[in-house]
N, C-alpha and C positions, 0 to 999 in steps of 0.2 A: 736317641742315640743313633749314630750312623751305622749302617749295616756293614758287614765285613764280606770280603771275597771268600768263597768256598769253592775250590776247584774239585769237581766230583766226577768228571767224565773223561775217559781216554779210550782210544782204540788201538794203542800200541801194546804189543806183548813184549815184556822185558824179563830176562832171566837174571836173577841176582846171584852171580857166580863169584864175584870178588869177595875177598876175605874182609876187607874194610871199605868204608864209604869213601868215595871220591867227592871233592867239592861239587856243589850243584849251583847253577845259575838261577838267580831270582830276578824276575822283571816286575817292578812295582810301580804302577802309575801313581804319581803324586803331584798335586796342584800347588803346593806351597813352595817357598823359596828353598828350604832345606828341612831335613828331618833327622832327629836323633833316633836311630833305629836299633832295636834289640830283637833278635830272633830266638824263639824257644821251640825245641822239638818235643812234642807231647805225644805220648802213647795213650790214646783214648780207649784202647781195648785191653788195658792191663787187667790181670785177674784181680788185683787188689784195689782197683779204681784208677782214676786218671793219674798218670805218672810222667813227671818231667825227666826227659832223657838228656837234654843238652841245651845250653844257653850260650849265645855269642852276642856281644855288644859290638855293633858295627860303627857306632859313633855318628857324627854329623855327616850326612850325605846330601848332596844337592842333585836335583833332577836336571836332565839335559834340556835343550831348547824345546823338545817335544813333550816334556812333562813325564819323563821316564827315569826312574832310578834303577840301575842294574848293578848287582853285586854278586860275588861268589861266596856262598855260605860254606863254611868249613875249611876255607883255604888257609894253609899253614897252621892248622889247628890240630894239635895232637889228640885232644879229646874227641874230635870228630872222627879221626881215623881209627879210634878204638871201638867205634860202633860197628858191629858186624852187619854186613849187607844182607846176610841171610835172615836176619831178625826182622827186617823191614816188612811191615804189613800195611794194609789199606787204612789202619787206624793211626798210623804215624803221620802227624800233621805239624807243619811248621806255622807257628803263630808269629806274625810280624807286628811289632808294636812301635808306635811313634810316641816317645815318652812312656807313659803308663797306659796308653789307650791302644787297644787291639784294633788294627786297621785292616789286616788281611790274613787269610789262612790258605795254605797250600798243602796238598797231600804230597808227602815226600816221594812216594813211588812215581807220581806224575812228573815231578821235577827231575828225577833220575832218568826217566824216559826221554824227556826233552833235552837234557844235557848230553845224552848219548848220541843225539842227532848232530850231524855236521851242520853248522850254521851256514847261511847263504854266503857264497864266495869262499868257503873253506876257512873262514876266519874265526878265531875264538872270541872276538870282540863283536858284540851286537851293535848295529847301527840303526838309526831311525831317521825318518823323513816325514815332513808334514804334507798333507794335501787338503785343499779346500773344495775341490770339485772332483767328480768321477774321472774327468779327463786327466787331471794332474797325477792321479794314482798310477797311470800307465807309464809315467816317466821316472818312477822311483825304482831303485835297485837295492833297497835296504832290507834289513830283517824285520823292522817294525814300521808300520804305516799308521800315522796318527792323523785322524780327521779333525781339523780345526776350523772348518767352514760353518756356515749357517744353513739350517733347513735339513729336513729328512732326505736321505739319499738311499739308493739301491745299488748293491755291488754284486758281481758274479765273477766267475773265473776269467772272463774276457776282459775285465778291467785292469788286470795285472800286467806288468812288463813281461813280454815273452822270453826275455833273457834271464829270468830268475832261475837259479839252479834247481834241479830236481832233488828229491829226497831231503829237503830241508824244511825246517819249520819257520813259519812266519806269523806275525801278530798284527791284528788290526785293532787299534785303540780308538775309542770315541771320546775325544776331548772337544766336542763341538762348542762353538761360541754361544749358542742359544739353547743348549740342552735338547738338541734334535737327535733322532734315532737313525741308526744305520741298519738297513735290512739286507742281509746277505742271502742270496738265492742259490740253493743247491738243487741240482736236478734229482728227480724229475719235478717235484713240486714241494720242496721243503724250504722254508724261510726261517733263518735264525736272526733275531733282532738283537743288535748291540746297542744297549742304552747308554746314556751319558755316563762317563767314567767307568764303563765296562770295556772288556776287550775279548777277542776270540783268538785262539791258536789254530793255525791251519797247517796241514802237511801238503806240500806240492809234489805230486807224482805225475809226470808226463803232461804237465800243464793243467791237470785237474787238482782242485783243492779240496782236501778232506777235513771235515770238522774234527778237532781233537779236544780242545778244552774251552770252556766258557765259564767265567765266574758268575756268581749270583750277587746282586746288590750293588751298592756304590760306595765310594769313599766319603 
């Protein structure tokens, strides 16, 4: 059975002050032509055992040319707005299913943190671009950077376009053609490996990129 994504790390502090939940953006790498997606919000820390809080059927969604499906969970959904933001804990997890098969898991508090950030360029729509070499990455000004080349590569902050806006989150996705790794180098001597069909979330502050989220496993 294929492994699922589990987002478990974040360095952003967020205060849940709103009375009801706002829609959250979900970025889901997918290599097929289309996917019939259903999302379930599960409380894994409920006193009486695992509890299902919310379910939304998104229907058939197709990935873009970079192999990314992006959707807003809870948009125009009354049941979603009835969930109190103050009730959200680290045990609230969104399960993403394709058909009946669990494909990804996202902690809800992490998605809220990311949705609260202004996307690159101040747009509410995420954009993606492909790169096959380290040099091509520097020419992209999108939110999502998808590696589609062959062979292991190394990246650091100097490989990104200098015009990318500050205080925005960015994603590097590994969709390599031959299942190669991406090694992202953080100063002083920290390397995070992005394996095939994994991705990493980064926060750009003053041209420095800070590690936020990294899934575990593959699709």
